[in-house]
Structures are given as structure tokens and as C-alpha cells.
C-alpha positions in Angstrom: 120.9 127.1 88.9 122.3 129.3 86.1 119.3 127.5 84.6 116.7 128.1 86.6 115.5 125.0 87.2 115.7 124.8 90.8 112.2 125.3 90.8 112.4 126.7 94.3 113.5 123.7 96.3 117.3 123.4 97.6 119.0 120.4 99.5 117.4 121.6 102.7 113.7 120.8 101.0 114.9 116.9 99.6 116.0 114.1 102.7 116.8 110.2 102.5 113.9 107.9 104.5 115.7 104.4 104.9 113.1 102.0 105.0 115.8 98.7 105.5 119.1 98.0 105.5 118.6 94.8 104.0 117.3 94.4 101.7 118.9 98.2 101.1 115.5 100.6 100.5 115.1 104.0 101.0 112.2 106.6 100.1 113.8 109.9 98.5 111.6 112.8 99.2 111.1 115.5 97.2 114.3 114.1 94.6 113.8 116.6 92.0 112.2 120.2 91.6 109.1 120.8 90.3 110.9 122.3 87.4 113.3 119.1 86.6 109.5 117.3 86.8 107.6 119.6 84.4 111.2 120.0 81.8 110.8 115.8 81.9 106.9 116.1 81.1 107.6 118.8 78.6 109.8 116.1 76.9 107.9 112.9 77.3 104.3 114.8 76.3 104.9 115.0 72.5 106.0 111.5 72.1 103.4 109.4 74.5 102.7 106.0 73.1 100.4 103.7 75.3 102.7 101.0 77.3 103.1 97.9 76.5 104.5 94.7 77.3 107.6 92.6 76.2 106.0 88.7 75.0 107.3 86.3 76.4 107.4 83.6 73.2 108.7 86.1 70.6 110.5 89.4 72.9 107.7 91.7 70.9 106.6 94.3 72.3 103.0 94.4 72.5 99.7 96.2 74.3 98.5 94.6 77.7 95.7 93.8 79.9 98.0 94.5 82.5 99.6 97.4 82.1 97.0 100.4 80.7 99.6 103.3 81.3 100.9 105.8 78.4 104.8 106.1 78.4 107.9 107.1 76.8 111.2 106.8 77.1 114.3 109.2 77.0 117.4 108.6 75.5 120.3 108.4 78.2 121.6 111.9 78.8 119.3 113.2 76.1 120.2 116.9 77.6 121.6 118.5 80.4 118.8 118.7 82.3 118.2 115.0 82.0 122.1 114.4 82.5 122.1 116.0 85.9 119.1 113.9 87.0 121.2 110.5 86.0 123.8 111.9 87.8 121.5 112.9 90.6 120.3 109.3 91.1 124.1 107.8 90.5 125.0 110.0 93.5 122.0 108.7 95.4 122.5 105.3 94.8 126.0 105.2 94.3 125.9 103.2 91.1 127.4 105.2 88.1 125.1 106.7 85.9 126.7 105.0 82.6 124.8 101.2 84.3 121.7 102.8 84.2 119.0 102.8 81.8 116.9 106.0 80.3 114.5 107.6 82.4 111.1 106.7 81.2 108.2 108.7 81.9 104.6 107.3 82.8 101.0 108.3 82.5 98.6 106.8 85.1 95.2 108.3 84.6 92.4 107.5 87.0 91.6 103.9 86.3 94.8 102.8 84.8 97.7 100.2 86.3 100.1 98.2 85.9 99.6 94.8 87.9 101.7 93.4 90.0 104.4 91.7 88.0 108.4 90.5 88.2 111.2 92.1 86.1 113.2 89.2 85.9 112.4 86.4 82.8 112.9 82.7 82.9 112.6 82.4 78.9 115.8 83.1 76.7 113.8 85.7 74.4 113.7 88.0 77.0 116.9 87.4 78.7 118.9 87.8 75.2 116.5 91.2 74.6 117.8 93.8 77.8 118.8 90.5 80.0 117.4 90.6 83.8 116.7 93.6 86.0 
């Protein structure tokens, strides 16, 4: 591309492995180029903070022993590269980019984890604060 963010990969390097049709699940190999990944890492690195979870009672974000990574959220459409990645995701999923959340960049170092969990909520606080996923 004109901005040099191809990273030496092109469409021939990426491929989709269909895992299941019901429910629909696919694995997109080499979905982002190395340069796209490096760009996201460069945007996120100065802003990384310990990851949090949402408290079921208060709805406030808090540290947790079940999620020990670092991370940050990018604003939707943060720059041209992020917008192109969001459009690439929209094209792959068939869901408009406007229906998505901002990209989240996470760093898991050796021994860090996010224990198995469900991204749905039973209580009203979390349903009102972002809704079901």
C-alpha cells in the first residue's frame, strides 16, 4: 500500500479455516500484516495499564486476580490504519464497522492469564453499562 503497511504480506498469505458452520466459527490466518500489528503495538504501548474487570455490584472497573494482563482500548477509527483494520474486520464478518467496539490491545507476559469466563451479565449494572456481548 501507499503507506507501506503491507508488511510484505498480501492476500495470498492470509487464508480462512472454517471451523464450524453452526455456530459459525472461522480462524483467519495472517489476518493482519506484521506492519499493521507493529502499528497497533506502537499506538498502544505508551498507554498500557493493568487490565481490569467490571464489578458486578458497583459497575466500576477494578483489578482482579483472574485477569492479570496489561492492555488499552483504541478509539474507533483512531487513525487511517485502525480504520482500515476495522473495515477489514467488517468485510470478514459481514457486520458493519459501526457495530463494533474499539480495538483492545492486550499484553500477556509469561504466567499471566484471563481465566475462563462468560461475557454475559445477569445483573442490571453491567447490562446498563455496555450491555450484552
